[in-house]
N, C-alpha and C positions, 0 to 999 in steps of 0.2 A: 358730553360729546366734544371731542377736540377736532379742529378742522384746519385744512390748508386752503390756500387760494385755488381757484379752478385752474389757473395757469400752472401753478405748482404741481397740482395733481396730474395734469396732462403730461408735464415734463417727467414727473416721477414714474408714471406708468410706462412711458417710452423707454426710460432708462432700465427699468426693471425687466421689461420684455427682452431687451437686448442682453441683459445679464443672464436671464433664463436660457436664452438660446445658446449663449457661450457655455453655460454650465452643462448643457446637454451634449456638447460636441466633443467632450474630452475623451470619450470612449473608455471601454474597459470596466469590469466589475459592475457594481450596482449602478454607478453613474452612467453606464452605457445603456441602461434600459432594463428590460426584463420585469418591469413593474406593471401591475394591473390597477387601473383607476375605474371606479364605478361611476356611472352617470344615471341618475334617477330623475326623470321629468314627470310632470304631474298629469298631463292630459293631452288629448288631440282636439279638444273642443276649440282651443285657441290655435290658429294655424302656425304661429311663430315657432312653437316648440319643435315640431317635426321638420318644418321647412327651413328654419334658420338656426335655432340654437343647437340642435343635435349635430347637424353636419359641420357647423363651424367649430364646435368644441372638439369633435373627433378629429377634424383636420388639423386644428391648432396644436392639440396634444401630440399628434404624430410629428408635426414640425419641430416642436420643442424637444421631443423625446422619441426618436424614431423606433426604438425597441419597446416602447410602452404599448400596452394593450388597453383599449377602452371597452368595457362591458356595459351594455345599455338596457334599460327597462323603462316602460311608460306605464304609469299607474291608472290610466283611463279615469282619472278623477275619483279614485276609490282608495281611501286611506288604508283599508285592510289589505288591499293588493300591494300598496307601497310598503307596508310593514313586512309582508312576505318577501317582496323583492329585496328589501334592505337586509333581511335575515339571510337570504340566499347569498348576497354579496359578502356579508360578514363571514359566513361559513366558508366561502371561497377564499377568504383571506386577502381581499383587495388591499392595496397600499393606501388608498385614500378614496373618499366618496364625495362626489358633487351631488348635492341633494336640493332639488326644487320641491319643497314640501307641499303635499296636498292639504294636510291638516296638522299644524304645528303641535297641538296638544296630543293628538293621536299618535304622532311619531316621536314624541319626547322620549319614551322608553327605548325606542330603537336607536336614537342618537346616543343614549347612555350606554346601550349594549355595545355599540361601535367603540366608544371610548374605552370601555373595559377591555376590549380586545386590541387596544392600541391603534385603532383606525381613526384618523382624523376626518372630520366631516366639515366640508365647506358648504355653507348655506348659499344657495344660488337663487337670485331674484327675489325670493321670499325668505324672511328670517325665520329659521327653525328654532324650536325651543330645545332645551338641553344643552350639554357642553359642546357646542359647535366651535371649531377652531378659527373660523373666519366667515365673512359675509361679503358678497359682492352683488350690487344691484344698482338701479337708478333711484335717484332721490324721489321717493313716492310723494312726499308733501309738495315738491315742485311740480310733479305730474298733475296733481289736483289743482294747484294754483294756475298752471297753464290752461287747464280745462275751464276753470272758473273765469279767468280773464278773457279767454276767447269767446266763451258763451256770452258774457256781457257785451263784448264787441259785436258779436253777431246779432244780438237782440236790438242793438241801436237804441232808439229812444225808449223802447219798452224795458230797457235795463233799469230804468228808474221806477222801481216798484212793480215790475212785471211778475207774472207767475211762472215758476219753474218746477218741473218734476225731476227728482233725482233718482237715477237708476244705478244703484251701487253694485259692487261686485259680490262675490260669495263671502258670507260672513266668516267662514272658516279660514279664509286667507288673510294673513296679517296685512297684506298690501291693500286690501279693500278699505279698511279703516284709515290707512295711511293716505290713500288717494282722497277719500271722502273728507278727511280733516283739512287737507290742503284746499280743496274746492270750497268747503264751507267758510274757511277763513277769508276768502275773496268775496263770496256771495252774501255773506252776513251783512244785513243792513242795506243791501242794494236791491234785492229782489224778495219776493214772497215765495217761500218753499211750500208748495201746495201738497205734494206727496213725496214720500221717500220709500224706495223698495230695495230689498236685498235680492240679488239674482243668483240663485243656487247654481253652482257649477259654471258660472259665467255663460250660461247657455242662451243661445239666441231665442229658442222657443219660450223659455221662461221670461225673458225680457219682453217678448211679444205679448204674452199673457198679461204681464204687469201693465204695459203701456195701454193695452186695450181696456183694462179695468180703470186706469186713470182717465182715459178719454170718456168712458161711460159715466164715471162719477163726476168729473169736473165739467165735461163739455169741451169740445175742441177749441172754442173761442177763448178759454181762460188760460190755455197753455202757450206761453210765449217763448219757452226754451226748455230743452231737455239736457240735463247733465248725465250723459251715459259714460260709465266708467271705462269701457273699452269698446273696440270695434265690433266684437261679437254681440255685445249688448246693443250697440248702436244699430246693428242690422235688424234686430228684433223690433227696436223702437220705430225705425223708419218703415218697416213692413206694416206695423200696426197703424201708424199714422196714414199710410197710403190706403190701407184697407178701409179705414174710416173716412176716406176721401177728404182728409184735411188739406186745405190749400189756401195760401201757400204753406209749405212745411215750416215749422219753427226751426231755429238752429239747433243742431244736435252735435254733441261732442263725441270723442272717441279716444282710442289709444291703441297703439301697436303698429299703425301704418300698414294694416292688411291691404292687399291689392284691391279687394272688392270695396273696401272703405275709401281708398284713394279714388276709385272710380265713382263712388257715390258723391265724393267731394266735387269731382269734375262736373257731375250732373246737377249739383246744387241740392242734393238730398241730405247730405251730412256737411256740417260747417267746417269741422276740423278733426284732426287726429293728433296724437302725441307720438312723435318719432323717437324711439329709443335705439340709438345705433347699436344693434345687437352684436356687431363684430367687436366693438370695444368691450362689451360685457363678457363675451365668450373668450376673447383673448386674455382678459384679466383673470377670469375663472380658470382657464387652462394653465396659466403661469402659476397661479396660487395652488392649484391641485398638484401640479408636478413638484413644486417646492415642498408641499406637505407630504407627498409620497416619499420624498427623499429625506424626510425627517428635518427639513429646514423650517425656519420661522418665516412669518409674514411681515416682519417689521418694515422691510423695504418696499413692500407691495401695497400697503394700506395707507390711508390718509386720515382716518378718523376712527372712532369707536361708536358702537350703538349698544343699547340695552334691550334685552328680550325679557319676557315675564319671568324667566328662570335664571338669567345670567346678565351680569353687568360688564361693560367694557369689552364687548366682542370686537376684535379687530375688523375693520370694514373699509371698503372702497365704494363710495356712492358717486355714480356718474350723472352727468347732466342731460336731461331730456330736452327736446325741442318741439314747439308747436308747429304744425303744418296746416296751412289753409290752401285754397286753390291757387293763390298768388305765390306760394312758396314751395310748391311741389318740385319744380325744377332745381332751385338752388339747394334743396335738401335731399330728397329721395333719389332724383335722377343723377345729381352730381355725385352722390355717394355710391352709385351703382346698385341701389336696392332694386330699382325697376328701370327699364328703358321706356322711352315715350311710346315705342311700339307695343309694349306690354300693357301700358295704361290706356292708350288711345286705340282701342280695337275699332274695326270698321264701323260698328254700331255707334261708337262713342265719338267718332271724328267730328260731327257737327258741334257737340258739346266741348270737345277739346279746342276746336277753332274759336269758339266763343270765349273760352278761358285763356286764349293766347298760348296754348300748348301746341307747338309745331315740331315736326321731326327735324 
């Protein structure tokens, strides 16, 4: 993997987006638009896909290329559905595909089919297998490291040899292992890993069942912290802990900065989440997809390469995530316009917001 400095990557992305905008404004012929770009997202179980990624990508592509059309499909976490959706878009003759893959192995043949038809595939958020033309995501190892460091911080004195349950993501997602590896690199030698679970579909109900089993097996007094891979999983963990009347709640991590997770952080039920500024990821993906649709290359848009199980040196842009705790909600999520204090601090939560120092 080759890399640039973070400052260099940020500067480069800003320059590239400006160039992309200029390239779309020259009018006439193919450069004036008329292209169709496919967008395939994996599920609705994680709120960000429908609430953030889809509208931001559709909006940005229209800004970059006013005459371009975006066709969209959601796989509902089903690989067979995503294969059919991808086949439909290939048959339609889209100029490029943005693919957030449900199952990389299951979709490998579909990526190859797109390549045979001359349709470039941009792997979005999760690295697909097969001959993808590029990849844009957040650094998954850093996500895991942020979760691990924050968990140790939240555990305080119990971080020295305390007991931790790991609630990992869906094993079919390449990001799940990426996150887990980053977290383990921080936790190794610091705490005792008591139980480790994979959460199919990243579903809250599955996480709830796993956490309930862990509490039953270990007893609540042995669980000093929970490494939850994302906020949907954290929701199930917290629900199970509360159902078992565990008090005080151990620190629980998360990821995606879902609104209900931020509210759990305010209430003290979840210790942290990982904020991945989706606008940066969607802007980068939109610029890359437009470039690929116009038969352009990605050299000016990427800052590194990554390897998949099937391909080496995939051109990639890996963005930097940020840890968010109760103390940093305002300078991260509120400052970036993700949520207003009014959205976070509902009337029911105003006492907790006051205690947290969150004021309108």
